[in-house]
ROGUGU-310513 format. One record per residue (C-alpha): z negated, x negated, y negated. Coordinates in steps of 0.5 Angstrom, whole numbers, plus 2048, in hexadecimal, padded with zeros to 3 digits. Example, Ala and Ser with C-alpha at 12.3 -4.5 7.8 and 13.67 -1.06 7.14 Angstrom:
2
7F07E7809;7F27E5802;
***
This chain:
552
8378DC828;8388D5827;83C8D082B;83A8C882B;83F8C4828;8418BF82E;8408C3834;8478C3835;8488CB835;8428CC83A;83D8D2838;8378D0834;8338D5831;82E8D182D;82E8CA829;8288C582A;8278BF825;8268B9828;81F8B8825;81B8BC820;8188B781A;8198B0819;8188AE820;8138AB825;80C8A8822;80D8A1820;80989C823;80289A820;80289381D;7FB89381B;7F888C81D;7FF88981E;801883819;809884818;80D87E817;81387E812;81887B818;81F87D819;81F87881F;81D87A826;81B87682D;819879834;813878837;81187983E;80B87E83F;80C880846;80F87D84C;80E87C854;810884854;81488685A;81C887859;81D88E856;81A88E84F;81E89384B;819895845;813894841;80F89983D;80889B83A;8058A1838;8048A3831;7FF89F82E;7FD89B834;7FE894831;7FB890836;7FF89183C;80689183F;809895844;80E892849;81389784D;816894854;81C898858;81889885E;81389D85B;80D899858;80B899851;80789384F;802892849;80188B845;7FB88A840;7FD88683A;7FC87F83A;7FB87F842;7FE879846;80687A848;80487D84F;7FE88184C;80088884E;7FE88D852;800893855;80089A851;80489E856;80789D85D;80C8A385F;81089E863;80F8A3869;8148A8866;8198A4862;81F8A2864;82189B861;827899867;82C897861;82B89485A;82C89B857;82789F85B;82089F85A;81A8A0855;81E8A084F;81A8A3849;8138A4847;8118A7840;80A8A983E;8088B083B;8078B0834;8008B2835;7FF8AD83B;7F88AB838;7F58B1839;7F98B483F;7FB8AE843;8028B1845;8088AD846;80F8AE848;8138AA84D;81B8AA84F;81C8A8856;8218A985C;81F8AC863;8238AC869;8248A9870;8248A186F;82B8A0871;8328A086D;8348A7870;82F8AB86C;82E8B1869;82A8AE863;8268B285E;8248B1857;81D8B3857;8198B3850;8128B4851;80B8B484E;8058B0850;7FE8AF84D;7FA8A984C;7F38A8850;7ED8AB84D;7E98A584F;7EE89F84D;7F389F847;7F789984B;7F889E851;7FC8A4852;7FB8A9857;8018A985C;7FF8B085F;7FF8B3858;8078B5858;80A8BB855;8118BB856;8158BE84F;81C8BD851;8208BB858;8288BB858;82D8B885D;8318B185B;8388B185F;8388A985F;8328A485F;8348A1858;8348A4851;82E8A7851;82C8A6849;8248A684A;8218A5844;81C8AA841;81A8AB83A;8168AF836;8198B182F;8178B2828;8178BA82A;8128B9830;8178BB835;8188B683B;8208B483B;8238B2841;82A8AE841;82D8AE848;8338AB84B;83A8AE84D;8388AE854;83B8A7856;8418A585A;8478A3855;84B8A784F;8468AD850;84A8B0855;84A8B185D;8458B5861;83F8B885D;8438B7857;8468BD853;84E8BD852;84D8BB84B;8478B684C;8408B884D;83F8B5846;8438BB843;8408C0847;83B8C5844;8398C784B;8358C184E;8308BC84B;8348B684C;8378B2847;8338B5841;82D8B583D;8288BA83F;8228BC83B;81C8C083D;8158C283B;8108C0840;80A8C383D;80D8CA83F;80B8CC839;8118D0837;8188D1838;81C8D483E;81B8D3845;81E8CD849;8268CE84B;8298C884E;8288C3853;8228C6857;8248C485E;81F8C4863;8198C585E;8148CA861;8118CC85A;8168CB855;8138CD84E;8108C684C;8148C6846;8178CB841;81E8CB83D;81D8CA836;8208D0832;8248CC82E;8288C8833;82F8C9832;8318CC839;82C8D283A;82F8D883E;8298D9842;8278D7849;82C8D784E;8328D8849;8388D4849;8368CE845;8308C9846;82B8CB840;8278C4841;82D8C183E;82D8BE837;8338B9837;8398B883C;83E8B383D;83A8AD840;83C8A8845;8368A4847;8318A4841;82D89D842;82789D83D;8278A1837;8228A1831;8208A682B;81F8A2825;8188A4823;8198A381B;81F8A881B;81F8AC822;8268AA823;8288A982A;82C8A382D;82F8A4834;83289E837;8388A083D;83A89B842;84289B842;84789C848;84B896848;84D894841;84889683B;84089683A;83D89B835;83889D830;8378A482D;8328A5827;8318AD826;82D8AE820;8278B2820;82A8B881C;82F8B9822;8308C0825;82F8C082D;8368C0831;8388B982F;83E8B7834;83E8AF835;8458B0838;8458AD83F;84A8AE842;84F8B083D;84D8A983A;84A8A283B;8478A0835;84C8A282F;8528A1834;8568A6839;8548A6840;8598A6845;8588A184B;85A89C84C;85D899845;85889883F;85C89C83A;8608A183D;8628A883B;85D8AD83B;85B8B0842;85C8B7842;8578BC845;8578C3843;84F8C4841;84F8BC83E;84F8BC837;8558B8835;8558B0834;8538AF82C;8518B682C;84C8B8826;8488BB82B;8468B582E;8418B082B;8438A982B;83F8A282C;83D89E826;83E898829;842896830;84488F833;84988E838;84988B83F;84E885841;854889840;85B88783C;85A887835;853887835;85088482F;84888282D;842883832;844885839;84088783F;84088D845;83A891844;83689283E;82E89283E;82C897839;826895834;82189682F;821897827;81C892825;817896821;811891823;80B88E81F;80D88681F;81488681C;81488B817;81B888814;81E88A81B;81C89181A;82289581C;826890820;828893827;82888E82D;82C88E833;82F88A838;83488A83E;832889846;838885848;839880841;831880840;832880839;82D883834;83088682D;82E88A828;83188F822;82E89381D;83089A81B;83289A813;8358A1810;8378A3817;83B89C819;83889781E;838890819;83488A819;837888821;833882823;83387E82A;82C87C82B;82D879832;82C871830;82687382C;822877831;824871836;82487583C;82B87783C;82D871841;828875846;82A87C845;83187D847;83188284D;82988384C;829886845;82688D847;823890841;82089083A;819894839;814894834;80C894833;80889882F;808894829;810894829;81188D82C;81788D830;81888A837;81D88783C;81D889843;820885848;82188884F;81F882853;818883851;81788084A;815883843;81688083C;814882835;81888182F;81487E82A;81487A824;814872825;80D86F825;80F86B81F;81087281B;80987581D;803874819;7FC87381D;7F7879819;7FD87B815;7FC880810;7FB887813;7F888381A;7F288781D;7EF88081E;7EF87C817;7ED875816;7E5876816;7E1870813;7D9871814;7D386C815;7D486D81D;7DB86B81D;7E286D81C;7E6873820;7EE87581F;7F3879822;7F487882A;7FC877829;7FE878830;7FA87E831;7FE88182A;80587F82C;80587C833;807875830;805870835;80086C831;7FD865833;7F886482E;7F6865827;7F6860821;7F186181B;7F385E814;7EF85D80E;7F185C807;7F185F800;7F58667FE;7FC8647FC;7FA85C7FE;7FB858804;7F885A80B;7F6855811;7F4857818;7ED856819;7EC85A820;7F085C826;7ED86282B;7F0865831;7ED86C82F;7ED870829;7E786D826;7E3867824;7DB868825;7D5864825;7D586581D;7DD86481C;7DE85E817;7D9859816;7DB85880F;7D885C80A;7DB85D803;7D785A7FD;7D685E7F7;7DC85F7F4;7E085E7F9;7E58637FD;7E7862804;7ED866807;7EF86680E;7F5868812;7F686981A;7FC86881D;7FE869825;802864829;80686682E;807863835;80E860833;80A85D82D;80D862828;808863822;80786A81F;80886B818;802869813;80486F80F;80486B808;807865805;80485E805;804858809;800858810;7FE852813;7FD85281A;7FC84B81C;7F584B81E;7F6851822;7FB852829;
***
């Protein structure tokens, strides 16, 4: 019998790895023209949404749609290239979701890996009386898309997977992720209140207790294809058994035992947005701090289950014992000591406005995404994150187990002035591009500046085509979401100068195209650029003089 390192002495019968294999499937970048850009801007792609936006995602391989999650219990869908308000309702379960405060509501959405064939997706929401008294329950449930309309889900198709009590209304976690192992991963908060103490909290805190699903990362098999029977957190479920416990979870003493077999990791306060790196399988966990420190922990894919993230023995890399920020270690019989080798420490932390605090400051980390997108391969491996209060957007990369290349993108994305108090989440689409979610109802896409983007660049699904019938080229708005005012067509000679000969509001020049035909022995070259609403022009993709004096 083997004990998983990091469980703080709790019984453990088996050890499961974070993920098998090299990670999740990478995005399909066919038809995407990448840029060499290492710069960023943020372009608004959706707006006019009600307050309470907290997540965006898309099914694997679905490159044409984006799904937006609202605390009230509504999921909306937007097709790529649609107007800012061109979204519709995909799922409405607001009649069963409690969103009385900002930490209650519909908090997570994950599409099954086989969504294209099964139509199954999973949500995480809170239910209970619509007041501040409670009780509140976290519900993880499965829904199915309508058979007649791919843009509408069936609200009557609910199959409940998990349901467990929340002692307070805050610290619900709420995200759902399918890992590289095909299992459903469920990060949960410690139950709320403060300091992980008081009614509904274990004497040493829910984060360190192995008898509760709170303050954990849960890992379950929702296919029901193997493993053992459900164990913990089945409050009020009439037919438990809609999932199985993977046999290699670290705590497996059987249903009705003294520990929750669903637990894969413990010691979390309020993990708010987490991400698997599609290239490596590594897990990034952003945990909101108490009063002093915000943190990001990176768990390598080969790590055994039973990871202990430290709460409430530690806040970040510091001992936790309120009200000070660097006090002697808080003493509690079952909690691993501050700094114990049994604890997995964060790779990055930043502070609140406290004495001696240097560097970036905030109050509540908004966990982000590891960029593995198609448009900006030079940013591959960059982890983006932010802070709800400060509204900053920052990043780092992991190199040899250390967080490096720390970058502040707040000024570059040009929305930082509007994000303090509003930066609710980051999310990704099916091509790995990253989005910022403002809780007030706006969705922004991180993009290379338009000046770095090439119309019909190498790899584009719509190259520049010249024929007797006319010309056609890439619809750059549909490809990237940059707002395009018009296109310019330049004519010249390869390696020489170019002059603008035509402008078009659409990605094509019909009626025969260029009326001037090359004479015998003469060669024409054409280049098309796009001009944004602010007058910025896209990259021509080659050097030379480009005269647009005869074009707007």
